[in-house]
C-alpha positions as CSV (number, residue, x, y, z in Angstrom):
1,M,3.7,88.5,7.8
2,N,2.2,85.7,9.8
3,F,1.6,87.8,12.7
4,E,0.7,91.5,13.1
5,T,0.4,93.9,16.1
6,I,-2.6,96.6,16.0
7,V,-2.7,99.3,18.8
8,T,-5.8,101.3,18.9
9,E,-7.2,103.9,21.5
10,E,-9.9,103.8,23.9
11,S,-11.2,105.8,27.1
12,G,-7.3,107.8,27.4
13,Y,-5.6,104.3,27.0
14,Q,-4.2,101.9,24.5
15,V,-5.4,98.7,23.2
16,I,-3.0,96.0,21.8
17,I,-4.5,93.3,19.5
18,L,-1.7,90.5,19.0
19,K,-3.1,88.6,15.8
20,D,-1.8,85.1,14.2
21,I,-3.0,86.1,10.7
22,S,-3.0,82.5,9.9
23,S,-5.1,80.9,12.4
24,G,-7.2,83.6,13.2
25,C,-5.8,83.5,17.1
26,E,-5.6,86.9,19.1
27,A,-4.6,88.7,22.2
28,E,-6.2,91.7,23.4
29,I,-3.9,93.9,26.3
30,Y,-5.2,97.1,27.8
31,T,-2.2,99.5,28.7
32,F,-4.8,100.2,32.0
33,G,-3.4,97.7,34.2
34,G,-1.6,96.0,31.7
35,L,-4.0,93.2,31.8
36,L,-5.0,90.5,29.5
37,N,-8.8,91.1,28.4
38,A,-9.0,88.8,25.5
39,F,-7.4,85.4,24.3
40,I,-9.5,84.6,21.3
41,I,-9.3,80.8,19.8
42,P,-10.5,80.5,16.5
43,G,-13.0,77.4,16.0
44,N,-15.8,75.9,13.9
45,Q,-18.4,78.1,14.9
46,G,-16.5,81.3,15.2
47,G,-13.6,82.5,18.0
48,K,-14.5,81.7,21.7
49,N,-12.5,84.4,24.4
50,V,-11.5,82.0,26.8
51,I,-10.8,85.0,29.4
52,H,-13.7,86.2,31.1
53,A,-13.5,89.7,29.9
54,F,-14.3,93.2,30.3
55,E,-16.6,94.9,27.8
56,S,-14.3,97.9,27.5
57,V,-11.6,99.8,28.8
58,N,-13.9,101.8,30.4
59,D,-15.8,98.7,32.0
60,A,-12.2,97.9,33.3
61,I,-11.7,101.4,35.1
62,T,-15.2,101.5,36.5
63,N,-15.4,97.7,37.8
64,I,-11.5,96.6,38.0
65,T,-12.1,96.3,41.9
66,N,-15.2,93.9,41.4
67,G,-13.4,90.7,41.0
68,F,-9.7,92.0,39.7
69,K,-10.2,90.4,36.6
70,S,-6.8,89.5,34.9
71,T,-5.0,91.9,36.9
72,K,-1.6,92.1,37.6
73,L,-0.6,91.5,41.5
74,S,1.9,93.6,42.5
75,P,4.3,94.2,44.7
76,F,2.1,91.8,47.0
77,V,-0.2,89.2,46.1
78,C,-3.8,88.3,47.3
79,R,-4.3,89.2,50.9
80,M,-2.1,90.9,53.4
81,F,-3.0,91.0,56.9
82,K,-4.6,94.6,57.7
83,G,-2.8,95.6,55.2
84,H,0.1,95.7,57.8
85,Y,3.9,94.3,57.6
86,T,7.2,94.9,59.4
87,F,10.3,95.3,57.3
88,G,13.4,96.4,58.6
89,A,13.0,98.6,61.8
90,N,10.1,100.0,60.4
91,D,6.0,99.5,60.4
92,Y,4.2,99.8,57.2
93,T,0.2,99.9,56.4
94,I,-0.8,99.3,52.9
95,K,-3.8,102.6,52.0
96,K,-4.8,101.2,48.7
97,H,-7.8,98.6,48.6
98,F,-9.5,96.5,51.4
99,L,-12.0,93.9,51.1
100,G,-13.0,93.7,54.7
101,A,-10.5,94.0,57.1
102,H,-7.3,93.2,54.6
103,A,-5.4,94.9,52.2
104,I,-5.9,92.9,48.8
105,H,-4.2,92.2,45.4
106,G,-1.0,94.9,45.4
107,L,-1.3,98.4,44.3
108,I,-1.0,98.5,40.1
109,Y,-3.8,96.6,39.0
110,D,-4.9,99.9,37.8
111,A,-1.6,101.5,36.7
112,P,-1.1,103.2,33.5
113,F,1.3,101.2,31.4
114,Q,2.9,102.8,28.4
115,I,4.1,100.8,25.1
116,K,7.9,100.5,25.0
117,A,8.4,97.8,22.4
118,K,6.1,95.9,19.9
119,D,6.9,93.6,17.2
120,A,5.4,91.4,14.7
121,T,7.5,88.7,12.6
122,N,6.5,85.5,10.8
123,D,6.5,83.8,14.1
124,H,5.4,85.9,17.1
125,A,3.7,89.4,17.6
126,S,4.6,90.5,21.1
127,V,4.2,94.1,23.1
128,T,6.2,95.5,25.7
129,L,4.6,97.6,28.6
130,E,6.5,99.6,31.2
131,F,5.0,101.5,34.7
132,L,7.3,103.0,37.2
133,Y,5.8,102.9,40.5
134,E,6.8,106.0,42.6
135,G,6.1,104.9,45.7
136,T,3.2,106.6,46.3
137,D,1.4,104.4,48.8
138,A,2.7,105.0,52.3
139,G,2.3,101.6,52.8
140,Y,5.0,100.5,50.3
141,P,7.3,103.5,49.7
142,F,9.8,102.0,47.3
143,P,9.6,102.9,44.0
144,Y,10.3,100.3,41.2
145,K,9.9,99.4,37.6
146,I,7.9,96.9,36.0
147,S,8.0,95.8,32.5
148,I,5.5,93.1,31.1
149,Q,5.8,91.3,27.7
150,W,3.2,89.8,26.0
151,T,4.2,87.5,22.8
152,L,1.5,85.4,20.8
153,E,3.3,82.7,19.2
154,P,1.7,79.9,16.8
155,G,-0.6,77.2,18.1
156,N,-2.8,79.5,20.0
157,K,-0.1,80.2,22.7
158,L,0.3,83.3,24.5
159,G,3.2,84.1,27.0
160,V,3.9,86.9,29.4
161,T,7.0,87.6,31.2
162,T,7.1,90.2,34.0
163,T,10.5,91.7,34.9
164,I,10.9,94.0,38.1
165,S,13.9,95.9,39.1
166,H,14.7,99.2,41.3
167,N,17.3,101.5,42.5
168,N,16.7,102.4,46.0
169,P,19.5,102.1,48.3
170,H,18.1,99.4,50.0
171,T,16.7,95.8,49.3
172,I,12.9,95.9,49.1
173,P,10.4,93.4,49.8
174,M,8.3,91.8,46.7
175,A,6.1,89.3,45.1
176,D,4.4,89.1,42.1
177,G,1.4,87.5,40.3
178,W,-1.5,87.2,37.6
179,H,-5.5,87.1,38.5
180,P,-7.0,85.9,35.1
181,Y,-10.3,84.5,34.9
182,F,-10.9,81.9,32.1
183,S,-13.9,80.7,30.5
184,L,-14.5,77.9,28.6
185,G,-18.1,77.9,28.2
186,G,-21.2,76.6,30.5
187,K,-20.6,76.2,34.0
188,V,-17.7,75.2,35.8
189,D,-19.4,72.0,36.8
190,E,-18.8,70.7,33.5
191,W,-15.1,71.0,33.2
192,T,-12.4,68.8,34.5
193,L,-8.9,70.4,36.3
194,Q,-5.6,68.9,36.7
195,F,-2.2,70.4,38.4
196,D,0.8,69.0,39.5
197,S,0.3,69.6,43.0
198,D,-0.6,67.2,45.9
199,T,0.0,69.9,48.5
200,Q,-2.7,72.8,49.8
201,L,-1.7,75.4,52.0
202,E,-3.7,76.1,55.0
203,Y,-6.1,78.8,55.4
204,D,-7.4,80.7,58.5
205,A,-11.1,81.7,58.1
206,D,-9.9,85.0,56.6
207,L,-8.0,83.0,54.2
208,L,-4.7,84.0,55.2
209,P,-2.1,81.1,55.2
210,T,-1.6,79.5,58.8
211,G,2.1,78.7,57.5
212,K,1.1,74.7,57.6
213,K,0.4,72.8,54.7
214,F,-1.6,69.4,54.2
215,S,-2.0,66.6,51.2
216,D,-4.6,67.1,48.7
217,T,-4.2,64.9,45.9
218,R,-7.6,65.7,44.0
219,F,-6.1,67.1,41.3
220,S,-2.9,65.8,40.6
221,N,-4.7,63.6,38.2
222,G,-7.5,65.8,37.2
223,C,-10.7,65.6,38.5
224,S,-14.4,67.2,37.8
225,L,-15.4,70.2,39.6
226,A,-18.7,69.6,39.9
227,G,-19.8,70.9,43.6
228,I,-16.7,72.1,44.1
229,E,-15.6,75.5,45.9
230,L,-12.3,77.0,45.7
231,D,-10.5,79.8,47.1
232,N,-7.2,78.0,48.1
233,S,-3.7,78.1,47.3
234,F,-1.7,75.0,46.5
235,A,2.4,74.5,46.1
236,L,3.1,73.3,42.6
237,S,5.5,70.3,42.7
238,V,9.4,70.9,42.7
239,N,9.8,67.6,40.8
240,A,8.1,68.3,38.1
241,V,10.1,69.1,35.0
242,Q,7.4,71.4,33.8
243,P,4.7,72.2,36.2
244,R,1.8,72.2,34.1
245,C,-2.3,73.0,35.0
246,V,-5.0,71.7,32.6
247,L,-8.5,73.1,32.7
248,Q,-11.0,71.3,30.2
249,N,-14.4,70.7,29.0
250,E,-15.6,69.0,25.6
251,L,-14.8,71.8,23.5
252,F,-11.5,73.6,24.9
253,K,-8.1,72.4,26.6
254,L,-6.2,75.2,28.2
255,T,-2.8,74.4,29.3
256,I,-0.8,76.8,31.6
257,E,3.2,76.4,32.0
258,P,4.1,78.8,35.0
259,G,8.2,79.2,35.1
260,K,10.0,78.2,38.1
261,N,9.5,81.5,39.8
262,Y,5.7,81.0,39.9
263,P,5.7,78.1,42.4
264,I,2.2,79.0,43.8
265,L,-1.1,78.2,42.0
266,Q,-4.1,80.0,43.5
267,I,-7.4,78.8,42.6
268,Y,-10.9,80.6,42.8
269,I,-14.0,79.6,41.8
270,P,-16.7,82.5,42.0
271,P,-20.3,82.3,42.9
272,H,-21.5,82.2,39.6
273,R,-19.5,79.4,38.3
274,T,-19.0,80.3,34.9
275,S,-15.5,81.0,35.2
276,I,-12.3,80.3,37.2
277,A,-9.4,82.5,38.3
278,I,-6.1,80.8,38.4
279,E,-3.5,82.6,39.3
280,N,0.1,81.8,39.1
281,L,2.0,83.3,42.4
282,S,5.8,83.7,43.6
283,G,4.8,83.2,47.0
284,A,2.0,82.5,49.1
285,P,-0.7,85.2,50.3
286,D,0.5,87.7,52.9
287,N,4.0,86.5,52.5
288,F,5.2,90.4,53.5
289,N,4.0,88.8,57.0
290,N,4.4,85.0,57.0
291,G,7.7,85.2,54.7
292,M,6.5,82.0,52.4
293,G,8.4,82.9,49.6
294,L,8.8,86.4,50.1
295,L,11.2,87.7,47.9
296,L,14.1,90.4,48.7
297,L,15.3,92.3,45.8
298,Q,18.7,94.1,45.9
299,P,19.1,97.4,44.6
300,G,20.0,97.0,40.7
301,E,18.8,93.3,40.6
302,E,16.3,92.5,38.0
303,K,13.8,89.6,38.8
304,T,11.9,87.6,36.0
305,F,8.3,85.9,36.2
306,S,6.9,84.0,33.3
307,T,3.9,81.8,32.2
308,S,2.2,80.7,29.5
309,Y,-1.2,80.1,28.3
310,S,-2.2,77.6,25.3
311,V,-5.5,76.5,24.2
312,E,-6.4,73.6,21.9
313,A,-10.3,73.5,20.4
314,F,-11.7,70.1,19.7
């Protein structure tokens, strides 16, 4: 077979390697958080991991809330105002992680996922992970099941599909996303960024959407990131047949292709400027309060969210 799926144990969790034997391309996934820790692209000077990675599973366990590298964002994305929202006739306040005054990045970024299926054939390697959230946070007392399938294909292409369902007797609020940091080598100031959007969501001083939008065409045709600071959300073009985000330097070209259920792109450049977070989101930050893209998931309904990452080495 041209592909293989390898599973090992580390610090009480499983580490999965999806490998394209013919090219040497690899993806490394942890059952801790279901996160992608490496996407290694073969090249003339050895492999390059384009993910800003943890050193180990234990490093991830210890430092996951320091930047939330590669985390799954669920059941809410980015910031929630003071961790508080009203749903139906009830008020809820999230108890899990806060950054300053606001809850941040969901509840399952450190969840112990289980391997439910794995596969390797001549044209792909895949693994399916599953976690049942049991409603343990008083601010989100709604159990739901989340399944994540990672699939490595020829051409240095890695796809990820998230499926969410629940059996509560009533509708539940939901949002979904990913928080990967990408690193192409060197500083972001030496990279260019292009994505299919000309609209930015207006933020207040706490990085929460105001509900307004404004024109921002800087990235529609691509531009250098030299000197640019970003911690912003953009609405992807509804006219694009397949919206794309392209990050590039002289060595690598990363292309992200989100599905229609990820209409928001959140971009964050950390102070060290050696990586960039490019986050596919199902709705705007704080949408449990502002309603911008908030999903209302019916009992027994399944909702699927997909995106893919592909890298070309020069």
